[in-house]
Each structure stands twice: as structure tokens, then as C-alpha cells.
C-alpha positions, 0 to 999 in steps of 0.5 A, spaced: 499 500 500 502 506 498 502 512 502 497 518 503 499 524 504 494 529 508 495 536 510 501 540 509 508 539 510 511 541 515 517 544 517 520 544 525 524 550 525 529 549 519 528 555 514 532 554 509 531 551 502 535 548 496 534 549 489 537 545 483 536 541 478 531 537 482 527 541 484 526 546 490 524 543 498 523 546 504 528 542 509 527 537 515 534 538 517 541 541 515 547 540 518 553 546 516 559 547 517 566 551 515 573 547 514 579 548 511 586 544 510 592 546 514 599 545 515 603 547 521 610 550 520 616 548 525 622 551 526 629 547 526 628 544 533 622 542 531 617 546 535 611 549 531 611 556 529 605 558 525 599 554 522 597 555 516 589 554 513 587 554 506 582 551 501 577 554 506 569 550 504 563 549 507 560 543 507 552 541 509 547 535 509 541 537 508 535 532 509 527 533 505 521 530 505 519 530 498 512 531 496 508 532 491 509 537 485 516 537 488 518 530 485 513 526 489 513 522 495 514 515 492 519 516 486 522 523 488 526 526 482 534 526 485 539 530 484 546 527 481 553 527 483 556 534 481 549 538 481 550 545 482 545 547 488 543 554 491 541 554 498 536 560 501 535 562 509 531 569 509 527 566 517 534 565 521 539 571 520 544 567 525 544 561 520 543 566 514 550 568 513 553 561 514 548 557 509 546 561 504 549 561 498 550 558 490 555 554 488 554 548 492 556 542 490 552 535 490 557 530 493 552 524 495 545 523 496 541 517 500 534 516 500 531 512 506 524 509 506 520 505 510 513 503 511 513 506 517 515 514 516 516 518 510 520 518 504 527 522 506 532 525 502 539 526 505 544 530 500 551 532 502 554 538 499 560 543 499 561 550 497 568 552 495 568 559 494 572 559 488 568 554 484 562 558 481 559 553 477 
């Protein structure tokens, strides 16, 4: 028996959305962080005297529940690895500066389905400052 959806999609305090070739969705959860490569610089005695940070990037994991026109709950339209997405957040200022922006690259896509819960799509993405398309 297929799932029957009534009412509207819910969002528990997460105001972001992701827009890409696979549609626009309101997210159920997001996990975003900044990271970079590092290198320690040592003197001739082997003591660290400096630390260099380079190749800064944002990494994010976004989970959404597809409904209706956004791809269908039972057969969601999925992004392809390498697709470029834009993340928006106009409601949560503390998160918006951290998450909002274009040029997020899709790195990983997972679909979780169960006969006791809604289909969930998890998309892992990375955003590099110098990659613009």
C-alpha cells in the first residue's frame, strides 16, 4: 500500500531551502560547517611556530521530505553528483550568513524509505569560494 499524504508539509524550525535541478524544497534538517586544510610550520628545533589555513570550504548535510509537485513522495527526483545548488535562508539571520549562497556542489545523495515513515532524501554538499559553477 502506498503512503497517503494529507495536510501540508511541516518544518520544525528550519527555514532553509535548497534549489537545484531537482526542484525547490523546504528542509527538515541541516548541518553546516566551515573547514579548511591546514599545515603546521616548524622551526629547526621541531617546534611549531605557525599554522597555515588554506582551501577553506563549507560542508553541509541537508535532509528533506519530498512531497507532491517537488518530485513525489514515492519517486523523488534526485540530484546528480556534481549538480550545483543554491541554499537560501531568509528567516534565520544567525544561520543565513553561514548557509546561504550558491555554488554548493552535490557530493552524495541518500534516499531512506520505510513503511512506517516518510521518504527522506539526504544530500551532502560542499561549497568552495573559488568554484562558481
